[in-house]
Backbone as CSV, one residue per row, in Angstrom:
resi,resn,N_x,N_y,N_z,CA_x,CA_y,CA_z,C_x,C_y,C_z
1,MET,0.848,-1.194,0.000,0.000,0.000,0.000,0.881,1.240,0.000
2,GLU,0.677,2.128,-0.938,1.475,3.334,-1.029,0.899,4.425,-0.135
3,PHE,1.796,5.240,0.353,1.385,6.355,1.209,2.103,7.592,0.707
4,THR,1.363,8.522,0.150,1.983,9.732,-0.388,1.486,10.947,0.363
5,LYS,2.326,11.959,0.440,1.988,13.195,1.130,0.761,13.841,0.508
6,GLN,0.679,13.806,-0.817,-0.434,14.447,-1.507,-1.767,13.793,-1.146
7,GLN,-1.763,12.458,-1.036,-3.001,11.749,-0.723,-3.492,12.041,0.691
8,ALA,-2.566,12.287,1.631,-2.933,12.404,3.037,-3.029,13.839,3.528
9,GLU,-2.593,14.807,2.743,-2.537,16.176,3.233,-3.932,16.769,3.389
10,ARG,-4.161,17.398,4.555,-5.436,18.051,4.826,-5.165,19.465,5.301
11,LYS,-6.015,20.396,4.886,-5.886,21.789,5.322,-7.143,22.194,6.088
12,PHE,-6.945,22.972,7.150,-8.047,23.438,7.977,-7.909,24.941,8.188
13,ASN,-9.032,25.643,8.122,-9.030,27.085,8.329,-9.008,27.423,9.815
14,LYS,-8.693,28.659,10.124,-8.695,29.121,11.509,-10.064,28.871,12.149
15,ASP,-10.055,28.350,13.362,-11.242,28.049,14.179,-12.013,26.822,13.690
16,GLU,-11.531,26.164,12.672,-12.220,24.958,12.184,-11.939,23.799,13.135
17,ILE,-12.996,23.029,13.431,-12.858,21.851,14.289,-12.378,20.671,13.452
18,ILE,-11.268,20.082,13.854,-10.704,18.946,13.117,-11.444,17.666,13.489
19,PHE,-11.676,17.457,14.763,-12.599,16.410,15.220,-13.076,16.788,16.618
20,GLU,-14.184,16.149,17.052,-14.811,16.502,18.318,-14.763,15.348,19.304
21,GLU,-14.765,15.698,20.569,-14.827,14.716,21.647,-16.069,13.847,21.464
22,GLY,-15.875,12.530,21.551,-16.987,11.599,21.390,-17.111,11.032,19.997
23,ASP,-16.438,11.663,19.005,-16.462,11.126,17.644,-15.761,9.775,17.599
24,SER,-16.198,8.923,16.691,-15.450,7.682,16.457,-14.192,8.044,15.671
25,GLY,-13.079,7.458,16.062,-11.801,7.823,15.448,-11.420,6.898,14.308
26,HIS,-11.237,7.458,13.130,-10.850,6.656,11.959,-9.531,7.118,11.356
27,SER,-8.863,8.076,12.023,-7.578,8.552,11.499,-6.818,9.291,12.592
28,MET,-5.518,9.439,12.370,-4.679,10.248,13.233,-4.030,11.328,12.375
29,PHE,-3.454,12.335,13.012,-2.938,13.481,12.279,-1.518,13.826,12.712
30,VAL,-0.722,14.240,11.733,0.608,14.782,11.987,0.555,16.255,11.584
31,LEU,0.788,17.126,12.541,0.692,18.564,12.289,1.948,19.051,11.560
32,GLN,1.755,19.556,10.346,2.881,20.033,9.544,3.124,21.532,9.699
33,SER,2.046,22.296,9.726,2.177,23.746,9.900,0.961,24.272,10.630
34,GLY,1.152,25.415,11.313,0.068,26.007,12.067,0.084,25.565,13.527
35,GLU,-1.022,25.794,14.201,-1.139,25.468,15.622,-2.570,25.045,15.925
36,VAL,-2.723,24.028,16.772,-4.052,23.554,17.164,-4.136,23.506,18.686
37,GLU,-5.371,23.534,19.189,-5.580,23.339,20.620,-6.418,22.092,20.841
38,VAL,-6.080,21.363,21.889,-6.805,20.168,22.287,-7.612,20.532,23.530
39,PHE,-8.918,20.267,23.515,-9.753,20.681,24.641,-10.877,19.687,24.890
40,VAL,-11.435,19.774,26.091,-12.612,18.982,26.451,-13.664,19.939,26.994
41,LYS,-14.904,19.483,27.067,-15.983,20.251,27.674,-16.234,19.682,29.071
42,LYS,-16.171,20.563,30.066,-16.373,20.149,31.447,-17.380,21.090,32.083
43,GLY,-18.552,20.558,32.429,-19.582,21.402,33.013,-20.039,22.507,32.096
44,GLY,-20.026,22.242,30.787,-20.448,23.245,29.823,-19.381,24.259,29.467
45,GLN,-18.205,24.148,30.089,-17.111,25.072,29.829,-15.973,24.359,29.119
46,LYS,-15.241,25.109,28.301,-14.106,24.528,27.585,-12.869,24.520,28.473
47,VAL,-12.206,23.357,28.547,-10.954,23.220,29.291,-9.863,22.832,28.294
48,VAL,-8.904,23.713,28.087,-7.827,23.465,27.129,-6.784,22.561,27.765
49,LEU,-6.519,21.424,27.124,-5.543,20.468,27.635,-4.146,20.726,27.092
50,ALA,-4.057,21.185,25.843,-2.741,21.409,25.240,-2.875,22.239,23.974
51,LYS,-1.782,22.891,23.631,-1.637,23.554,22.333,-0.470,22.901,21.619
52,LEU,-0.708,22.480,20.393,0.285,21.697,19.660,0.874,22.490,18.508
53,SER,2.175,22.290,18.289,2.907,22.973,17.222,3.338,21.958,16.166
54,PRO,3.885,22.420,15.024,4.291,21.500,13.952,5.203,20.380,14.444
55,GLY,4.933,19.176,13.926,5.662,17.984,14.338,4.890,17.149,15.339
56,SER,3.832,17.726,15.913,3.036,17.011,16.906,2.076,16.031,16.230
57,ILE,1.721,14.998,16.976,0.767,13.983,16.514,-0.446,14.023,17.433
58,PHE,-1.637,13.916,16.862,-2.843,13.865,17.690,-3.871,12.955,17.050
59,GLY,-4.757,12.413,17.894,-5.803,11.508,17.415,-5.369,10.069,17.308
60,GLU,-4.160,9.768,17.785,-3.611,8.418,17.586,-4.243,7.375,18.499
61,MET,-4.709,7.786,19.695,-5.206,6.792,20.652,-6.471,6.098,20.158
62,ALA,-7.335,6.839,19.480,-8.582,6.244,18.975,-8.306,5.169,17.939
63,LEU,-7.188,5.290,17.215,-6.852,4.280,16.217,-6.397,2.982,16.863
64,ILE,-5.747,3.090,18.019,-5.197,1.892,18.645,-6.245,1.132,19.433
65,ASP,-7.040,1.845,20.258,-7.992,1.105,21.098,-9.432,1.158,20.584
66,ARG,-9.657,1.861,19.457,-10.972,1.902,18.797,-12.057,2.523,19.675
67,LYS,-11.683,3.348,20.627,-12.662,4.017,21.480,-12.918,5.426,20.945
68,PRO,-14.048,6.046,21.346,-14.358,7.402,20.857,-13.278,8.404,21.237
69,ARG,-13.209,9.489,20.483,-12.250,10.553,20.769,-12.474,11.070,22.192
70,THR,-11.381,11.266,22.923,-11.481,11.740,24.305,-11.388,13.256,24.403
71,ALA,-11.127,13.936,23.291,-11.014,15.396,23.305,-11.310,15.926,21.907
72,SER,-11.537,17.229,21.838,-11.738,17.908,20.552,-10.452,18.633,20.168
73,VAL,-10.290,18.882,18.863,-9.114,19.606,18.367,-9.589,20.702,17.424
74,ARG,-9.089,21.928,17.660,-9.481,23.083,16.846,-8.243,23.770,16.294
75,ALA,-8.327,24.202,15.034,-7.235,24.942,14.415,-7.226,26.372,14.947
76,LEU,-6.098,26.798,15.515,-5.979,28.164,16.043,-5.658,29.154,14.932
77,ILE,-4.932,28.678,13.926,-4.650,29.442,12.714,-4.809,28.473,11.548
78,GLU,-4.508,28.901,10.346,-4.581,27.970,9.215,-3.601,26.828,9.435
79,VAL,-4.090,25.611,9.233,-3.335,24.403,9.602,-3.224,23.452,8.422
80,THR,-2.057,22.811,8.308,-1.855,21.731,7.354,-1.430,20.484,8.119
81,CYS,-2.126,19.375,7.866,-1.837,18.118,8.552,-1.674,16.987,7.545
82,LEU,-0.941,15.970,7.945,-0.971,14.697,7.239,-1.949,13.803,7.985
83,GLU,-2.965,13.309,7.291,-3.951,12.428,7.923,-3.625,10.977,7.574
84,ILE,-3.476,10.170,8.610,-3.181,8.739,8.426,-4.436,7.963,8.803
85,SER,-5.049,7.323,7.838,-6.302,6.605,8.069,-6.066,5.337,8.878
86,ASP,-7.163,4.793,9.421,-7.034,3.556,10.186,-6.528,2.408,9.322
87,LEU,-6.877,2.411,8.030,-6.413,1.358,7.129,-4.898,1.439,6.939
88,ARG,-4.396,2.660,6.725,-2.950,2.836,6.587,-2.235,2.506,7.896
89,PHE,-2.851,2.936,9.009,-2.226,2.687,10.297,-2.145,1.193,10.578
90,LYS,-3.223,0.459,10.266,-3.226,-0.996,10.479,-2.156,-1.648,9.607
91,TYR,-2.016,-1.158,8.382,-1.000,-1.688,7.480,0.398,-1.526,8.093
92,LEU,0.658,-0.359,8.673,1.965,-0.108,9.300,2.126,-0.921,10.575
93,LEU,1.041,-1.033,11.371,1.115,-1.745,12.631,1.317,-3.241,12.419
94,ASP,0.759,-3.785,11.352,0.909,-5.209,11.060,2.355,-5.590,10.782
95,LYS,3.189,-4.603,10.484,4.586,-4.878,10.171,5.463,-4.982,11.426
96,VAL,4.893,-4.623,12.592,5.677,-4.731,13.821,5.277,-6.004,14.561
97,PRO,6.140,-6.518,15.466,5.837,-7.758,16.194,4.584,-7.622,17.060
98,GLN,3.961,-8.778,17.353,2.739,-8.796,18.141,2.951,-8.204,19.528
99,TRP,4.096,-8.470,20.146,4.339,-7.957,21.492,4.346,-6.431,21.498
100,MET,4.817,-5.830,20.392,4.855,-4.374,20.325,3.449,-3.809,20.155
101,GLN,2.601,-4.514,19.398,1.218,-4.079,19.269,0.522,-4.101,20.636
102,THR,0.780,-5.176,21.417,0.220,-5.271,22.765,0.732,-4.130,23.644
103,PHE,2.015,-3.824,23.499,2.616,-2.725,24.257,1.925,-1.410,23.924
104,TYR,1.655,-1.178,22.651,0.959,0.038,22.230,-0.410,0.135,22.902
105,ASN,-1.143,-0.979,22.904,-2.489,-0.978,23.480,-2.452,-0.655,24.975
106,ILE,-1.499,-1.264,25.696,-1.364,-1.014,27.135,-0.994,0.443,27.386
107,LEU,-0.068,0.964,26.574,0.384,2.336,26.730,-0.771,3.323,26.553
108,VAL,-1.580,3.102,25.527,-2.707,3.995,25.263,-3.721,3.940,26.401
109,GLU,-3.996,2.739,26.911,-4.957,2.598,28.009,-4.474,3.349,29.245
110,ARG,-3.178,3.297,29.493,-2.624,4.011,30.651,-2.678,5.522,30.441
111,LEU,-2.447,5.954,29.216,-2.531,7.385,28.926,-3.949,7.903,29.114
112,ARG,-4.931,7.111,28.684,-6.326,7.512,28.880,-6.645,7.593,30.378
113,ALA,-6.165,6.609,31.149,-6.414,6.613,32.592,-5.782,7.833,33.242
114,MET,-4.592,8.216,32.785,-3.923,9.402,33.323,-4.723,10.663,33.024
115,ASP,-5.325,10.742,31.835,-6.146,11.894,31.481,-7.335,12.023,32.437
116,HIS,-7.996,10.880,32.724,-9.148,10.898,33.624,-8.729,11.309,35.031
117,LYS,-7.565,10.812,35.480,-7.077,11.158,36.820,-6.735,12.634,36.899
118,GLN,-6.189,13.178,35.804,-5.838,14.595,35.791,-7.082,15.469,35.939
119,LEU,-8.152,15.107,35.221,-9.392,15.877,35.330,-9.994,15.751,36.733
120,ALA,-9.895,14.545,37.319,-10.412,14.353,38.677,-9.618,15.184,39.680
121,ALA,-8.289,15.233,39.477,-7.441,16.019,40.377,-7.773,17.499,40.271
122,GLU,-8.025,17.962,39.054,-8.376,19.367,38.871,-9.651,19.697,39.632
123,ASN,-10.614,18.762,39.608,-11.873,18.986,40.316,-11.655,19.009,41.827
124,THR,-10.741,18.131,42.324,-10.446,18.070,43.747,-9.879,19.388,44.250
125,TYR,-8.993,19.985,43.467,-8.391,21.259,43.869,-9.336,22.442,43.631
126,GLN,-10.288,22.288,42.716,-11.210,23.380,42.401,-12.102,23.714,43.583
127,ILE,-12.541,22.701,44.312,-13.447,22.927,45.435,-12.810,23.783,46.529
128,PRO,-11.611,23.454,47.035,-10.997,24.331,48.053,-10.777,25.756,47.564
129,ARG,-10.386,25.918,46.309,-10.176,27.268,45.779,-11.492,28.044,45.738
130,THR,-12.576,27.352,45.383,-13.882,28.013,45.326,-14.347,28.412,46.722
131,ILE,-14.151,27.525,47.696,-14.533,27.846,49.078,-13.771,29.071,49.569
132,TYR,-12.489,29.115,49.279,-11.705,30.270,49.730,-12.164,31.544,49.020
133,SER,-12.549,31.422,47.761,-13.062,32.581,47.026,-14.384,33.060,47.624
134,ILE,-15.233,32.115,48.052,-16.493,32.489,48.707,-16.190,33.310,49.966
135,TYR,-15.209,32.827,50.738,-14.862,33.561,51.954,-14.370,34.979,51.635
136,LEU,-13.537,35.126,50.615,-13.022,36.453,50.265,-14.154,37.390,49.833
137,ILE,-15.140,36.835,49.104,-16.296,37.646,48.693,-17.106,38.059,49.910
138,VAL,-17.353,37.094,50.807,-18.106,37.382,52.028,-17.376,38.435,52.871
139,LYS,-16.075,38.281,52.992,-15.270,39.222,53.773,-15.389,40.646,53.220
140,SER,-15.385,40.754,51.892,-15.453,42.081,51.268,-16.822,42.744,51.445
141,LYS,-17.866,41.929,51.710,-19.224,42.469,51.813,-19.714,42.617,53.252
142,SER,-18.954,42.109,54.219,-19.431,42.099,55.601,-18.721,43.149,56.454
143,GLN,-19.369,43.502,57.543,-18.772,44.401,58.532,-17.966,43.574,59.534
144,SER,-17.111,44.244,60.266,-16.192,43.538,61.161,-16.905,42.746,62.254
145,ASN,-18.060,43.232,62.723,-18.768,42.561,63.821,-19.952,41.720,63.341
146,THR,-20.051,41.497,62.046,-21.178,40.744,61.489,-20.922,39.243,61.599
147,LYS,-21.937,38.500,62.068,-21.812,37.043,62.158,-22.406,36.357,60.936
148,LYS,-23.546,36.880,60.458,-24.231,36.280,59.313,-24.222,37.248,58.130
149,LEU,-24.342,36.672,56.947,-24.425,37.502,55.737,-25.188,36.749,54.662
150,SER,-26.101,37.437,53.980,-26.857,36.845,52.876,-26.464,37.511,51.572
151,ILE,-26.248,36.689,50.558,-25.877,37.178,49.227,-26.843,36.585,48.217
152,GLU,-27.268,37.388,47.269,-28.178,36.900,46.220,-27.515,35.744,45.485
153,TRP,-28.241,34.631,45.421,-27.692,33.351,44.934,-27.110,33.475,43.533
154,GLN,-27.893,33.976,42.593,-27.443,34.053,41.207,-26.275,35.017,41.045
155,SER,-26.281,36.086,41.808,-25.175,37.048,41.759,-23.867,36.389,42.196
156,LEU,-23.946,35.590,43.269,-22.759,34.885,43.767,-22.278,33.846,42.753
157,ILE,-23.228,33.148,42.126,-22.857,32.159,41.106,-22.075,32.813,39.967
158,LYS,-22.589,33.937,39.481,-21.932,34.625,38.365,-20.530,35.085,38.737
159,GLU,-20.383,35.620,39.942,-19.075,36.119,40.372,-18.077,34.977,40.527
160,LEU,-18.515,33.883,41.138,-17.617,32.747,41.343,-17.268,32.048,40.028
161,ALA,-18.247,31.910,39.138,-17.992,31.279,37.841,-16.940,32.056,37.059
162,PHE,-17.004,33.383,37.162,-16.015,34.223,36.487,-14.637,34.048,37.121
163,LEU,-14.578,34.076,38.451,-13.302,33.969,39.154,-12.650,32.605,38.946
164,MET,-13.462,31.546,38.945,-12.935,30.187,38.884,-12.891,29.630,37.469
165,ALA,-13.370,30.405,36.489,-13.395,29.962,35.083,-14.091,28.607,34.950
166,THR,-15.271,28.510,35.561,-16.041,27.285,35.486,-17.497,27.628,35.179
167,SER,-18.349,26.627,35.139,-19.732,26.842,34.715,-20.633,27.251,35.880
168,TYR,-21.744,27.908,35.546,-22.749,28.261,36.544,-23.267,27.005,37.247
169,GLN,-23.433,25.945,36.463,-23.987,24.703,37.008,-23.098,24.132,38.112
170,GLU,-21.791,24.121,37.898,-20.880,23.572,38.903,-20.901,24.407,40.181
171,ILE,-20.929,25.732,40.035,-20.984,26.592,41.216,-22.305,26.413,41.948
172,ASP,-23.401,26.323,41.205,-24.724,26.116,41.807,-24.748,24.831,42.628
173,MET,-24.174,23.759,42.091,-24.132,22.481,42.809,-23.298,22.593,44.081
174,LEU,-22.171,23.321,44.005,-21.312,23.469,45.177,-22.011,24.285,46.276
175,LEU,-22.696,25.371,45.886,-23.428,26.176,46.875,-24.544,25.360,47.519
176,ALA,-25.210,24.537,46.717,-26.286,23.690,47.247,-25.735,22.696,48.272
177,LYS,-24.568,22.125,47.984,-23.955,21.182,48.929,-23.495,21.896,50.193
178,LEU,-22.914,23.082,50.027,-22.456,23.841,51.185,-23.639,24.235,52.074
179,SER,-24.813,24.410,51.454,-26.026,24.761,52.202,-26.543,23.595,53.040
180,GLN,-26.016,22.402,52.806,-26.387,21.228,53.596,-25.571,21.126,54.879
181,THR,-24.600,21.990,55.039,-23.751,21.994,56.233,-24.187,23.112,57.182
182,TYR,-23.571,23.153,58.353,-23.931,24.188,59.323,-23.375,25.561,58.942
183,LEU,-22.515,25.607,57.923,-21.894,26.873,57.544,-22.847,27.808,56.807
184,ALA,-23.795,27.240,56.050,-24.610,28.083,55.171,-26.019,27.535,55.014
185,GLU,-26.901,28.376,54.444,-28.280,27.984,54.161,-28.717,28.538,52.816
186,ASN,-29.646,27.820,52.210,-30.307,28.284,50.992,-31.680,28.789,51.403
187,ILE,-31.886,30.094,51.394,-33.148,30.661,51.860,-33.758,31.545,50.770
188,LYS,-35.019,31.926,50.996,-35.716,32.820,50.072,-36.102,34.093,50.796
189,ASN,-35.936,35.220,50.096,-36.330,36.492,50.703,-37.787,36.801,50.366
190,GLU,-38.240,38.001,50.678,-39.644,38.371,50.467,-40.042,38.331,48.995
191,SER,-39.106,38.611,48.109,-39.413,38.569,46.674,-39.212,37.167,46.097
192,LYS,-38.960,36.198,46.989,-38.796,34.790,46.631,-37.548,34.507,45.806
193,ASP,-36.587,35.442,45.861,-35.297,35.178,45.240,-34.464,34.317,46.193
194,ARG,-33.660,33.452,45.617,-32.810,32.604,46.456,-31.654,33.420,47.014
195,LEU,-31.351,33.172,48.282,-30.218,33.817,48.943,-29.285,32.749,49.488
196,PHE,-28.015,33.029,49.426,-27.011,32.162,50.040,-26.608,32.834,51.352
197,GLN,-27.008,32.213,52.466,-26.747,32.822,53.767,-25.615,32.111,54.488
198,ILE,-24.588,32.857,54.850,-23.515,32.340,55.684,-23.960,32.463,57.132
199,ASN,-24.014,31.339,57.862,-24.512,31.344,59.231,-23.470,31.814,60.248
200,ASP,-22.209,31.593,59.919,-21.156,31.999,60.840,-19.912,32.340,60.007
201,ILE,-19.668,33.622,59.810,-18.549,34.058,58.972,-17.220,33.609,59.561
202,SER,-17.124,33.612,60.879,-15.889,33.177,61.541,-15.600,31.698,61.253
203,ALA,-16.652,30.867,61.310,-16.485,29.439,61.013,-16.125,29.231,59.541
204,LEU,-16.741,30.027,58.646,-16.400,29.945,57.228,-14.936,30.305,57.004
205,LYS,-14.463,31.337,57.717,-13.054,31.727,57.599,-12.140,30.580,58.000
206,GLN,-12.456,29.911,59.104,-11.634,28.785,59.561,-11.637,27.664,58.531
207,PHE,-12.842,27.357,57.999,-12.930,26.282,57.009,-12.170,26.660,55.736
208,ALA,-12.281,27.922,55.325,-11.571,28.385,54.130,-10.061,28.263,54.309
209,GLU,-9.584,28.558,55.514,-8.152,28.431,55.793,-7.723,26.974,55.766
210,PHE,-8.566,26.091,56.291,-8.261,24.665,56.231,-8.235,24.181,54.787
211,CYS,-9.169,24.688,53.969,-9.183,24.324,52.545,-7.904,24.794,51.861
212,ARG,-7.495,26.009,52.179,-6.298,26.576,51.545,-5.047,25.784,51.906
213,LYS,-4.997,25.307,53.147,-3.810,24.580,53.611,-3.922,23.070,53.389
214,GLY,-5.147,22.603,53.093,-5.343,21.168,52.883,-5.200,20.357,54.152
215,ASN,-5.471,20.967,55.302,-5.250,20.313,56.594,-6.579,19.897,57.222
216,PHE,-7.368,19.106,56.491,-8.711,18.747,56.943,-8.682,17.844,58.185
217,GLN,-7.659,16.982,58.281,-7.638,15.995,59.354,-7.538,16.644,60.739
218,ALA,-7.080,17.896,60.801,-6.927,18.577,62.083,-8.273,18.911,62.712
219,ASN,-9.350,18.840,61.952,-10.675,19.158,62.478,-11.690,18.189,61.884
220,PRO,-12.160,17.195,62.663,-13.112,16.200,62.145,-14.372,16.817,61.560
221,GLY,-14.840,17.936,62.137,-16.040,18.591,61.625,-15.832,19.100,60.217
222,PHE,-14.687,19.689,59.943,-14.375,20.179,58.606,-14.207,19.023,57.622
223,GLU,-13.699,17.895,58.105,-13.548,16.726,57.241,-14.917,16.245,56.759
224,LYS,-15.924,16.311,57.624,-17.284,15.915,57.232,-17.826,16.854,56.151
225,ILE,-17.569,18.149,56.294,-18.024,19.113,55.284,-17.346,18.840,53.951
226,ARG,-16.049,18.560,53.999,-15.299,18.289,52.759,-15.893,17.083,52.024
227,LYS,-16.263,16.061,52.780,-16.834,14.857,52.152,-18.163,15.173,51.480
228,ILE,-18.975,16.013,52.134,-20.261,16.403,51.532,-20.020,17.148,50.210
229,LEU,-19.032,18.035,50.209,-18.750,18.839,49.014,-18.214,17.999,47.873
230,GLN,-17.468,16.956,48.175,-16.824,16.155,47.141,-17.654,14.976,46.681
231,ASN,-18.799,14.726,47.311,-19.677,13.617,46.891,-20.516,14.051,45.696
């Protein structure tokens, strides 16, 4: 089977999607010129995993394990790629020993597992950062002798989503979980708008400091709150 540059060359315009997360993979790409970004959608928001320059390869894992694409790829500028189809790839792979093919499969499976762990780790660290951001917002809006404070729910969601570069939905879920603890409540005012009420600003400050330092074990009560937030 012949493989020529002319047969495999593909061009993509700026902002054009080369393939999307969840697509079935039938080819891999070698980036010859231009730049692309690899991203996933998390909570309705785009999370950029990498930016690739000429010489980079992408889309190869779907060819080896036949699973759907785990990320999307977009051309940042005009891009030229060599596209290697699954048929060509199989032809090349058949020329290597069986043990090496098995090695490739194991390697790809481990890489996919690492990607999932990385996203999980990002979520684990996102919660403490969000809690500390809530405390900073509360601190900026409260008086020195104030114990409780109520903030309009949607307003707080918008501010936190902007600060944390995440979706409204994720912040809404976190506030709802925090409202299940003794630190806060989800209440309605006279106009029936939802309010996020901090029951004890001093306790929130302590919990925020524990989140920042990652020292949950020092206080069993805070450990229970952390578990509620991460479930």
